[in-house]
MMTF fields as JSON, N, C-alpha, C and O atoms, coordinates in Angstrom:
{
  "mmtfVersion": "1.0.0",
  "mmtfProducer": "UNKNOWN",
  "numBonds": 467,
  "numAtoms": 468,
  "numGroups": 117,
  "numChains": 1,
  "numModels": 1,
  "chainsPerModel": [1],
  "groupsPerChain": [117],
  "chainIdList": ["A"],
  "bondAtomList": [4, 2, 8, 6, 12, 10, 16, 14, 20, 18, 24, 22, 28, 26, 32, 30, 36, 34, 40, 38, 44, 42, 48, 46, 52, 50, 56, 54, 60, 58, 64, 62, 68, 66, 72, 70, 76, 74, 80, 78, 84, 82, 88, 86, 92, 90, 96, 94, 100, 98, 104, 102, 108, 106, 112, 110, 116, 114, 120, 118, 124, 122, 128, 126, 132, 130, 136, 134, 140, 138, 144, 142, 148, 146, 152, 150, 156, 154, 160, 158, 164, 162, 168, 166, 172, 170, 176, 174, 180, 178, 184, 182, 188, 186, 192, 190, 196, 194, 200, 198, 204, 202, 208, 206, 212, 210, 216, 214, 220, 218, 224, 222, 228, 226, 232, 230, 236, 234, 240, 238, 244, 242, 248, 246, 252, 250, 256, 254, 260, 258, 264, 262, 268, 266, 272, 270, 276, 274, 280, 278, 284, 282, 288, 286, 292, 290, 296, 294, 300, 298, 304, 302, 308, 306, 312, 310, 316, 314, 320, 318, 324, 322, 328, 326, 332, 330, 336, 334, 340, 338, 344, 342, 348, 346, 352, 350, 356, 354, 360, 358, 364, 362, 368, 366, 372, 370, 376, 374, 380, 378, 384, 382, 388, 386, 392, 390, 396, 394, 400, 398, 404, 402, 408, 406, 412, 410, 416, 414, 420, 418, 424, 422, 428, 426, 432, 430, 436, 434, 440, 438, 444, 442, 448, 446, 452, 450, 456, 454, 460, 458, 464, 462],
  "bondOrderList": [1, 1, 1, 1, 1, 1, 1, 1, 1, 1, 1, 1, 1, 1, 1, 1, 1, 1, 1, 1, 1, 1, 1, 1, 1, 1, 1, 1, 1, 1, 1, 1, 1, 1, 1, 1, 1, 1, 1, 1, 1, 1, 1, 1, 1, 1, 1, 1, 1, 1, 1, 1, 1, 1, 1, 1, 1, 1, 1, 1, 1, 1, 1, 1, 1, 1, 1, 1, 1, 1, 1, 1, 1, 1, 1, 1, 1, 1, 1, 1, 1, 1, 1, 1, 1, 1, 1, 1, 1, 1, 1, 1, 1, 1, 1, 1, 1, 1, 1, 1, 1, 1, 1, 1, 1, 1, 1, 1, 1, 1, 1, 1, 1, 1, 1, 1],
  "groupList": [{"groupName": "MET", "atomNameList": ["N", "CA", "C", "O"], "elementList": ["N", "C", "C", "O"], "formalChargeList": [0, 0, 0, 0], "bondAtomList": [1, 0, 2, 1, 3, 2], "bondOrderList": [1, 1, 2], "singleLetterCode": "M", "chemCompType": "L-PEPTIDE LINKING"}, {"groupName": "GLY", "atomNameList": ["N", "CA", "C", "O"], "elementList": ["N", "C", "C", "O"], "formalChargeList": [0, 0, 0, 0], "bondAtomList": [1, 0, 2, 1, 3, 2], "bondOrderList": [1, 1, 2], "singleLetterCode": "G", "chemCompType": "PEPTIDE LINKING"}, {"groupName": "ASP", "atomNameList": ["N", "CA", "C", "O"], "elementList": ["N", "C", "C", "O"], "formalChargeList": [0, 0, 0, 0], "bondAtomList": [1, 0, 2, 1, 3, 2], "bondOrderList": [1, 1, 2], "singleLetterCode": "D", "chemCompType": "L-PEPTIDE LINKING"}, {"groupName": "ILE", "atomNameList": ["N", "CA", "C", "O"], "elementList": ["N", "C", "C", "O"], "formalChargeList": [0, 0, 0, 0], "bondAtomList": [1, 0, 2, 1, 3, 2], "bondOrderList": [1, 1, 2], "singleLetterCode": "I", "chemCompType": "L-PEPTIDE LINKING"}, {"groupName": "SER", "atomNameList": ["N", "CA", "C", "O"], "elementList": ["N", "C", "C", "O"], "formalChargeList": [0, 0, 0, 0], "bondAtomList": [1, 0, 2, 1, 3, 2], "bondOrderList": [1, 1, 2], "singleLetterCode": "S", "chemCompType": "L-PEPTIDE LINKING"}, {"groupName": "HIS", "atomNameList": ["N", "CA", "C", "O"], "elementList": ["N", "C", "C", "O"], "formalChargeList": [0, 0, 0, 0], "bondAtomList": [1, 0, 2, 1, 3, 2], "bondOrderList": [1, 1, 2], "singleLetterCode": "H", "chemCompType": "L-PEPTIDE LINKING"}, {"groupName": "LEU", "atomNameList": ["N", "CA", "C", "O"], "elementList": ["N", "C", "C", "O"], "formalChargeList": [0, 0, 0, 0], "bondAtomList": [1, 0, 2, 1, 3, 2], "bondOrderList": [1, 1, 2], "singleLetterCode": "L", "chemCompType": "L-PEPTIDE LINKING"}, {"groupName": "THR", "atomNameList": ["N", "CA", "C", "O"], "elementList": ["N", "C", "C", "O"], "formalChargeList": [0, 0, 0, 0], "bondAtomList": [1, 0, 2, 1, 3, 2], "bondOrderList": [1, 1, 2], "singleLetterCode": "T", "chemCompType": "L-PEPTIDE LINKING"}, {"groupName": "VAL", "atomNameList": ["N", "CA", "C", "O"], "elementList": ["N", "C", "C", "O"], "formalChargeList": [0, 0, 0, 0], "bondAtomList": [1, 0, 2, 1, 3, 2], "bondOrderList": [1, 1, 2], "singleLetterCode": "V", "chemCompType": "L-PEPTIDE LINKING"}, {"groupName": "LYS", "atomNameList": ["N", "CA", "C", "O"], "elementList": ["N", "C", "C", "O"], "formalChargeList": [0, 0, 0, 0], "bondAtomList": [1, 0, 2, 1, 3, 2], "bondOrderList": [1, 1, 2], "singleLetterCode": "K", "chemCompType": "L-PEPTIDE LINKING"}, {"groupName": "GLN", "atomNameList": ["N", "CA", "C", "O"], "elementList": ["N", "C", "C", "O"], "formalChargeList": [0, 0, 0, 0], "bondAtomList": [1, 0, 2, 1, 3, 2], "bondOrderList": [1, 1, 2], "singleLetterCode": "Q", "chemCompType": "L-PEPTIDE LINKING"}, {"groupName": "GLU", "atomNameList": ["N", "CA", "C", "O"], "elementList": ["N", "C", "C", "O"], "formalChargeList": [0, 0, 0, 0], "bondAtomList": [1, 0, 2, 1, 3, 2], "bondOrderList": [1, 1, 2], "singleLetterCode": "E", "chemCompType": "L-PEPTIDE LINKING"}, {"groupName": "ALA", "atomNameList": ["N", "CA", "C", "O"], "elementList": ["N", "C", "C", "O"], "formalChargeList": [0, 0, 0, 0], "bondAtomList": [1, 0, 2, 1, 3, 2], "bondOrderList": [1, 1, 2], "singleLetterCode": "A", "chemCompType": "L-PEPTIDE LINKING"}, {"groupName": "PHE", "atomNameList": ["N", "CA", "C", "O"], "elementList": ["N", "C", "C", "O"], "formalChargeList": [0, 0, 0, 0], "bondAtomList": [1, 0, 2, 1, 3, 2], "bondOrderList": [1, 1, 2], "singleLetterCode": "F", "chemCompType": "L-PEPTIDE LINKING"}, {"groupName": "TYR", "atomNameList": ["N", "CA", "C", "O"], "elementList": ["N", "C", "C", "O"], "formalChargeList": [0, 0, 0, 0], "bondAtomList": [1, 0, 2, 1, 3, 2], "bondOrderList": [1, 1, 2], "singleLetterCode": "Y", "chemCompType": "L-PEPTIDE LINKING"}, {"groupName": "TRP", "atomNameList": ["N", "CA", "C", "O"], "elementList": ["N", "C", "C", "O"], "formalChargeList": [0, 0, 0, 0], "bondAtomList": [1, 0, 2, 1, 3, 2], "bondOrderList": [1, 1, 2], "singleLetterCode": "W", "chemCompType": "L-PEPTIDE LINKING"}, {"groupName": "PRO", "atomNameList": ["N", "CA", "C", "O"], "elementList": ["N", "C", "C", "O"], "formalChargeList": [0, 0, 0, 0], "bondAtomList": [1, 0, 2, 1, 3, 2], "bondOrderList": [1, 1, 2], "singleLetterCode": "P", "chemCompType": "L-PEPTIDE LINKING"}, {"groupName": "ARG", "atomNameList": ["N", "CA", "C", "O"], "elementList": ["N", "C", "C", "O"], "formalChargeList": [0, 0, 0, 0], "bondAtomList": [1, 0, 2, 1, 3, 2], "bondOrderList": [1, 1, 2], "singleLetterCode": "R", "chemCompType": "L-PEPTIDE LINKING"}, {"groupName": "ASN", "atomNameList": ["N", "CA", "C", "O"], "elementList": ["N", "C", "C", "O"], "formalChargeList": [0, 0, 0, 0], "bondAtomList": [1, 0, 2, 1, 3, 2], "bondOrderList": [1, 1, 2], "singleLetterCode": "N", "chemCompType": "L-PEPTIDE LINKING"}],
  "groupTypeList": [0, 1, 2, 3, 4, 5, 2, 6, 7, 7, 6, 8, 9, 10, 11, 6, 11, 6, 12, 9, 7, 11, 6, 9, 11, 11, 12, 1, 9, 12, 1, 9, 1, 12, 1, 6, 6, 1, 1, 12, 1, 12, 4, 1, 6, 6, 12, 6, 3, 13, 6, 4, 1, 12, 6, 12, 14, 6, 6, 2, 4, 15, 3, 16, 17, 11, 12, 12, 13, 6, 3, 8, 1, 6, 6, 15, 12, 8, 8, 1, 12, 8, 6, 12, 6, 4, 1, 17, 9, 12, 3, 17, 4, 0, 18, 16, 10, 6, 16, 11, 7, 10, 10, 7, 6, 9, 11, 2, 8, 12, 15, 12, 17, 12, 10, 9, 18],
  "groupIdList": [1, 2, 3, 4, 5, 6, 7, 8, 9, 10, 11, 12, 13, 14, 15, 16, 17, 18, 19, 20, 21, 22, 23, 24, 25, 26, 27, 28, 29, 30, 31, 32, 33, 34, 35, 36, 37, 38, 39, 40, 41, 42, 43, 44, 45, 46, 47, 48, 49, 50, 51, 52, 53, 54, 55, 56, 57, 58, 59, 60, 61, 62, 63, 64, 65, 66, 67, 68, 69, 70, 71, 72, 73, 74, 75, 76, 77, 78, 79, 80, 81, 82, 83, 84, 85, 86, 87, 88, 89, 90, 91, 92, 93, 94, 95, 96, 97, 98, 99, 100, 101, 102, 103, 104, 105, 106, 107, 108, 109, 110, 111, 112, 113, 114, 115, 116, 117],
  "secStructList": [7, 2, 2, 2, 2, 2, 2, 2, 2, 2, 2, 2, 2, 2, 2, 2, 2, 2, 2, 2, 2, 2, 2, 2, 2, 2, 2, 2, 2, 2, 2, 2, 2, 6, 6, 2, 2, 2, 2, 2, 2, 2, 2, 2, 2, 2, 2, 2, 2, 2, 2, 2, 2, 2, 2, 2, 2, 2, 2, 2, 2, 2, 1, 7, 2, 2, 2, 2, 2, 2, 2, 2, 2, 2, 2, 2, 2, 2, 2, 2, 2, 2, 2, 2, 2, 2, 2, 2, 2, 2, 2, 2, 6, 7, 7, 7, 1, 7, 2, 2, 2, 2, 2, 2, 2, 2, 2, 2, 2, 2, 2, 2, 2, 2, 2, 2, 7],
  "xCoordList": [-96.932, -96.473, -97.206, -97.456, -97.489, -98.309, -99.808, -100.256, -100.784, -101.566, -101.804, -102.851, -100.341, -100.343, -100.168, -100.6, -99.357, -99.499, -100.729, -101.123, -101.853, -102.655, -103.195, -103.141, -103.755, -104.21, -104.477, -105.58, -103.129, -102.335, -103.055, -103.793, -102.333, -103.163, -104.703, -104.986, -105.582, -106.886, -107.037, -107.927, -106.326, -106.615, -106.267, -106.88, -105.185, -104.9, -105.948, -106.598, -106.275, -107.149, -108.583, -109.271, -108.714, -110.014, -109.715, -110.653, -108.722, -108.45, -107.95, -107.585, -108.014, -107.909, -109.492, -110.167, -109.857, -111.912, -112.37, -113.223, -111.742, -112.547, -112.036, -112.814, -110.681, -110.154, -111.093, -111.48, -111.158, -112.23, -113.458, -114.159, -113.747, -115.292, -115.284, -116.178, -114.317, -114.274, -114.563, -115.655, -113.202, -112.716, -114.074, -114.507, -114.873, -116.059, -117.205, -117.953, -117.178, -118.096, -117.219, -117.769, -115.99, -115.807, -115.625, -116.061, -115.157, -115.577, -116.859, -117.023, -117.749, -119.522, -119.696, -120.587, -118.748, -119.019, -118.557, -119.099, -117.182, -116.424, -117.738, -118.212, -118.076, -118.808, -119.979, -120.226, -120.562, -121.628, -121.572, -122.339, -120.51, -119.651, -119.58, -119.881, -119.214, -118.833, -119.669, -119.497, -121.107, -121.842, -122.814, -123.409, -122.809, -123.264, -122.779, -123.299, -121.81, -120.937, -121.077, -120.874, -121.43, -121.596, -122.7, -122.956, -123.876, -125.052, -125.558, -126.458, -125.045, -124.834, -124.399, -124.874, -123.561, -122.962, -123.675, -123.372, -124.489, -125.061, -126.628, -127.062, -127.351, -128.334, -128.061, -128.751, -127.0, -126.868, -126.341, -126.152, -126.17, -125.55, -126.964, -127.069, -128.247, -128.937, -129.623, -129.991, -130.092, -131.028, -130.292, -130.817, -129.099, -128.272, -128.68, -129.031, -128.662, -129.08, -130.552, -131.057, -131.039, -133.092, -133.484, -134.427, -132.875, -133.59, -132.966, -133.491, -131.745, -130.98, -131.408, -131.502, -131.666, -132.016, -133.675, -134.087, -134.311, -135.651, -135.767, -136.566, -134.634, -134.66, -134.201, -134.81, -133.006, -132.333, -133.317, -133.324, -134.021, -135.121, -136.275, -137.006, -136.192, -137.688, -136.978, -137.442, -135.783, -134.824, -134.802, -134.821, -134.747, -134.372, -135.713, -135.605, -136.605, -137.825, -137.717, -138.312, -136.69, -136.757, -135.131, -134.869, -134.538, -132.944, -132.276, -132.719, -130.985, -130.558, -130.072, -129.593, -130.042, -129.637, -128.288, -128.123, -127.685, -125.992, -126.194, -125.437, -126.967, -126.638, -127.637, -127.555, -128.436, -129.749, -128.61, -128.276, -128.344, -127.133, -126.332, -126.278, -125.365, -124.676, -125.419, -124.672, -126.36, -127.085, -127.312, -126.971, -127.998, -128.344, -127.005, -126.986, -125.828, -124.96, -124.368, -124.003, -124.207, -123.571, -124.753, -124.265, -125.767, -126.591, -126.486, -126.678, -126.081, -125.791, -124.685, -124.453, -123.422, -122.322, -122.176, -121.267, -123.442, -123.401, -124.392, -124.213, -125.287, -125.373, -124.562, -124.842, -123.779, -122.783, -121.835, -121.549, -121.358, -120.616, -121.341, -120.686, -122.488, -123.273, -123.15, -123.078, -123.117, -123.918, -122.048, -121.936, -121.029, -119.631, -119.012, -118.413, -119.515, -119.059, -119.919, -119.301, -121.154, -121.81, -121.167, -120.932, -120.918, -120.252, -118.657, -118.202, -118.062, -117.281, -116.984, -116.201, -118.355, -118.36, -118.52, -118.213, -119.168, -119.873, -118.408, -118.195, -117.537, -116.034, -115.541, -115.118, -115.604, -114.736, -115.145, -114.258, -116.518, -116.83, -116.333, -116.618, -115.651, -115.067, -113.826, -113.176, -113.68, -112.766, -111.928, -112.469, -110.402, -109.893, -108.788, -108.111, -108.987, -108.213, -107.968, -107.048, -110.001, -110.126, -110.286, -110.203, -110.52, -110.715, -111.008, -110.049, -112.239, -112.291, -111.294, -111.489, -110.22, -109.391, -108.022, -107.495, -107.565, -107.079, -107.09, -105.994, -108.009, -108.577, -107.914, -107.007, -108.612, -108.325, -106.919, -106.554, -106.507, -105.003, -103.912, -102.886, -104.607, -104.004, -104.252, -103.521, -105.135, -105.868, -105.411, -105.391, -104.685, -104.302, -102.9, -102.389, -102.36, -100.616, -100.739, -100.136, -101.475, -101.618, -101.79, -101.203, -102.604, -103.196, -102.027, -101.86, -100.905, -100.033, -98.664, -97.896, -98.764, -97.607, -97.913, -97.097, -99.353, -99.776, -99.185, -98.529, -99.301, -99.4, -97.635, -97.14, -97.053, -95.891, -94.977, -93.89, -95.724, -95.08, -95.296, -94.76],
  "yCoordList": [-132.375, -133.786, -134.651, -135.849, -133.96, -134.613, -135.003, -136.03, -134.141, -134.454, -135.518, -136.165, -135.785, -136.864, -138.059, -139.052, -138.156, -139.413, -139.698, -140.841, -138.39, -138.884, -140.156, -141.376, -139.285, -139.423, -140.757, -141.227, -141.394, -142.784, -143.893, -144.836, -143.201, -144.068, -144.558, -145.746, -143.655, -143.532, -144.521, -145.367, -144.495, -145.263, -146.604, -147.55, -146.729, -148.229, -148.73, -149.647, -148.083, -148.569, -149.116, -150.11, -148.294, -148.46, -149.559, -150.136, -149.736, -150.822, -152.279, -153.253, -152.245, -153.658, -153.751, -154.778, -152.656, -153.206, -153.768, -154.621, -153.208, -153.822, -155.322, -156.276, -155.441, -156.82, -158.088, -159.235, -157.049, -158.143, -158.334, -159.321, -157.484, -157.654, -158.738, -159.581, -158.662, -159.873, -160.699, -161.267, -161.036, -162.69, -163.16, -164.163, -162.342, -162.874, -163.535, -164.406, -162.881, -163.206, -164.225, -165.297, -164.394, -165.983, -167.03, -168.161, -166.835, -167.591, -168.188, -169.354, -167.408, -167.969, -168.678, -169.513, -168.31, -169.611, -170.814, -171.756, -170.854, -171.909, -172.784, -173.866, -172.069, -172.538, -173.506, -174.667, -172.738, -173.255, -174.717, -175.652, -174.378, -175.613, -176.691, -177.815, -176.489, -177.816, -178.13, -179.002, -177.062, -177.756, -178.579, -179.634, -178.058, -179.198, -180.26, -181.13, -180.271, -181.591, -182.243, -183.449, -181.805, -182.843, -183.113, -184.162, -182.296, -182.929, -183.97, -184.756, -183.907, -184.984, -186.261, -187.345, -186.114, -187.164, -187.837, -189.009, -187.281, -187.818, -188.292, -189.366, -187.7, -187.671, -189.319, -190.331, -189.143, -190.245, -191.421, -192.537, -191.254, -192.455, -193.089, -194.256, -192.32, -192.536, -193.057, -194.2, -192.558, -193.097, -194.478, -195.585, -194.172, -195.659, -196.832, -197.852, -196.771, -197.948, -198.31, -199.416, -197.168, -197.977, -198.009, -198.76, -197.207, -197.547, -198.739, -199.398, -198.616, -199.612, -201.146, -201.942, -201.335, -202.853, -203.001, -204.089, -201.87, -201.914, -202.309, -203.072, -201.462, -201.732, -203.097, -203.653, -203.644, -204.707, -206.071, -207.085, -205.866, -206.935, -206.57, -207.323, -205.783, -205.573, -206.426, -207.272, -205.712, -206.445, -208.096, -208.774, -208.452, -209.966, -210.935, -212.152, -210.421, -210.98, -211.225, -212.186, -210.182, -210.335, -211.098, -211.726, -210.799, -211.359, -211.842, -211.708, -212.566, -212.793, -212.086, -210.99, -212.319, -211.698, -210.548, -209.46, -211.271, -210.624, -209.795, -208.84, -209.613, -208.609, -207.337, -206.113, -208.073, -206.866, -205.77, -204.598, -206.491, -205.351, -204.864, -203.639, -205.482, -204.848, -203.559, -202.659, -203.544, -202.572, -201.226, -200.051, -201.889, -200.772, -200.23, -199.026, -200.688, -200.152, -199.278, -198.19, -199.581, -198.619, -197.543, -196.592, -197.427, -196.625, -195.422, -194.275, -195.997, -194.844, -194.517, -193.612, -195.158, -194.442, -193.332, -192.504, -193.478, -192.35, -190.954, -189.757, -191.405, -190.204, -189.625, -188.758, -190.28, -190.03, -188.972, -187.869, -189.477, -188.666, -187.236, -186.246, -187.16, -185.897, -185.157, -183.931, -185.672, -184.678, -184.131, -183.002, -184.787, -184.41, -183.139, -182.144, -183.74, -182.718, -181.437, -180.375, -181.372, -180.125, -179.064, -177.899, -179.691, -179.689, -178.898, -178.107, -179.43, -179.204, -177.596, -176.71, -177.817, -176.845, -175.342, -174.195, -175.921, -174.362, -173.785, -172.601, -174.887, -174.736, -173.742, -172.702, -174.165, -173.969, -172.415, -171.568, -172.052, -170.752, -169.795, -168.662, -169.972, -168.564, -168.057, -168.501, -167.014, -166.228, -165.447, -164.729, -165.938, -165.875, -164.3, -163.743, -163.897, -162.996, -161.473, -160.656, -161.587, -160.112, -159.059, -157.928, -159.209, -157.971, -156.92, -156.149, -156.399, -155.146, -154.302, -153.101, -155.074, -155.006, -154.55, -153.496, -155.246, -155.162, -154.007, -153.489, -153.529, -152.558, -151.479, -150.705, -151.649, -150.351, -149.6, -148.51, -150.87, -150.778, -150.019, -149.441, -150.264, -149.88, -148.379, -147.411, -148.46, -146.605, -145.889, -144.691, -146.592, -145.718, -145.509, -144.395, -146.606, -146.416, -144.932, -143.925, -144.975, -144.027, -142.743, -141.846, -142.592, -141.224, -140.942, -139.803, -142.247, -141.755, -141.145, -140.196, -141.984, -141.356, -139.836, -139.145, -139.181, -138.106, -137.167, -136.187, -137.308, -136.777, -136.494, -135.425, -137.568, -137.316, -136.24, -135.675, -136.263, -135.369, -133.903, -133.132],
  "zCoordList": [4.339, 4.646, 5.721, 5.584, 6.704, 7.655, 7.23, 7.739, 6.173, 5.791, 5.006, 4.97, 4.063, 3.328, 3.839, 3.254, 5.273, 6.405, 6.566, 6.333, 7.135, 7.328, 6.328, 6.484, 5.197, 4.453, 3.899, 3.617, 3.76, 3.406, 4.325, 4.039, 6.054, 6.787, 6.748, 6.902, 6.553, 6.627, 5.219, 5.305, 4.056, 2.892, 3.151, 2.658, 4.001, 4.432, 5.012, 4.51, 6.333, 7.09, 6.185, 6.421, 5.304, 4.637, 3.438, 2.887, 3.177, 2.044, 2.796, 2.138, 4.721, 5.392, 5.449, 5.383, 5.564, 5.508, 4.165, 3.918, 3.535, 2.029, 1.945, 1.953, 1.863, 2.071, 2.853, 2.629, 3.895, 5.479, 4.841, 5.066, 4.088, 3.802, 2.457, 2.383, 1.507, 0.255, 0.948, 0.942, 2.03, 2.682, 2.906, 2.338, 3.856, 4.0, 3.373, 3.817, 2.153, 1.173, 0.86, 1.113, 0.379, -0.339, 0.907, 0.692, 1.914, 2.938, 3.076, 3.436, 2.796, 3.194, 1.923, 1.765, 0.903, -0.382, -0.425, -1.003, 0.392, 0.836, 1.684, 1.341, 2.701, 3.751, 3.211, 3.535, 2.37, 1.636, 0.514, 0.28, 0.127, -0.822, 0.044, -0.359, 1.205, 2.053, 2.979, 3.83, 2.78, 3.629, 2.531, 2.752, 1.698, 0.356, 0.054, -0.646, 0.526, 0.139, 1.192, 1.053, 2.495, 3.852, 3.91, 4.501, 3.326, 2.807, 2.098, 2.393, 1.367, 0.069, 0.643, 0.304, 1.446, 1.713, 2.982, 3.206, 3.736, 4.938, 4.145, 4.56, 3.235, 2.414, 1.588, 1.705, 0.884, 0.028, 1.028, 0.545, 2.02, 3.017, 3.098, 2.723, 3.627, 4.252, 3.169, 3.438, 1.589, 0.78, 0.447, 0.326, 0.344, -0.116, 0.661, 0.068, 1.922, 2.96, 2.552, 2.359, 2.485, 2.546, 1.306, 1.058, 0.175, -0.664, -1.853, -2.751, -1.377, -1.776, -1.747, -2.681, -0.21, 0.221, -0.75, -1.15, -0.942, -1.08, -2.853, -3.395, -3.492, -4.71, -5.285, -6.199, -4.649, -4.655, -4.36, -5.058, -3.325, -3.211, -4.419, -5.062, -4.433, -5.931, -7.585, -8.349, -7.543, -8.684, -8.946, -9.973, -7.354, -7.215, -7.607, -7.756, -7.706, -8.504, -9.627, -10.115, -10.564, -11.829, -12.441, -13.467, -11.603, -11.816, -10.896, -9.755, -11.109, -9.837, -8.572, -8.863, -7.431, -6.813, -6.605, -6.054, -7.197, -6.925, -8.005, -7.831, -9.287, -10.594, -9.953, -10.062, -9.364, -8.514, -7.417, -7.59, -6.591, -5.828, -6.609, -6.496, -7.721, -8.378, -9.411, -9.796, -9.67, -10.432, -9.426, -9.565, -8.416, -7.39, -7.083, -7.338, -6.612, -6.399, -7.198, -6.751, -8.334, -9.753, -9.444, -8.833, -9.607, -9.064, -8.531, -8.933, -7.373, -6.445, -6.363, -5.561, -7.221, -7.56, -8.511, -8.568, -9.405, -10.559, -9.385, -9.607, -8.315, -8.016, -6.577, -5.749, -6.696, -5.629, -6.43, -5.964, -7.774, -8.766, -8.702, -8.375, -8.97, -9.527, -8.056, -8.14, -6.805, -6.079, -5.649, -5.171, -5.808, -5.84, -6.39, -5.982, -7.669, -9.115, -8.65, -8.726, -8.213, -7.549, -6.704, -7.026, -5.532, -4.827, -4.82, -3.994, -6.023, -6.614, -7.021, -6.68, -8.176, -8.723, -7.823, -8.146, -6.499, -5.911, -5.064, -4.806, -4.735, -4.3, -4.895, -4.392, -6.418, -7.677, -7.78, -7.887, -7.747, -7.448, -6.933, -7.321, -6.144, -5.398, -6.063, -7.01, -5.312, -6.343, -4.784, -3.942, -4.841, -3.671, -3.872, -3.008, -5.498, -5.48, -5.107, -5.132, -4.562, -3.973, -4.83, -4.351, -6.109, -7.309, -6.793, -6.756, -6.221, -6.002, -4.73, -4.543, -3.896, -3.389, -3.987, -3.633, -4.749, -6.021, -6.793, -7.009, -7.221, -7.91, -7.228, -7.534, -6.245, -5.229, -4.391, -3.951, -4.514, -4.308, -5.089, -4.732, -6.501, -8.044, -7.908, -8.117, -7.617, -7.358, -6.736, -7.019, -5.259, -3.882, -4.577, -4.694, -5.0, -5.623, -6.442, -6.069, -7.419, -8.03, -7.793, -8.398, -6.902, -6.0, -5.149, -4.713, -4.783, -3.548, -4.691, -4.536, -5.649, -6.945, -6.721, -6.11, -7.323, -7.601, -6.309, -6.662, -5.31, -4.182, -3.818, -3.459, -4.0, -3.73, -5.076, -4.957, -6.036, -6.988, -6.865, -7.66]
}
């Protein structure tokens, strides 16, 4: 009975280590997605400021100024949407279910039942 208790304790410790490792991996993915979204926002803002003015003034030569600025605004709205969708996709690729830990826990339960019998 003492051996089973010791083995079960060791098994639980190993499962906790596996869970920690998997959570770190998933947290890294979340951090990457959040970083991409933050970088996209900062880059988008700077690009929006400088390029919008330049493009609007260029278009102002051919069309009314109001229409030129409206076209530029719509262009950057599309760019922002694409960046947001890319960041969202990166965040959704996370798998917080810890599949390896779940599988090994199932195996551990089967092992413990076999030891009990």
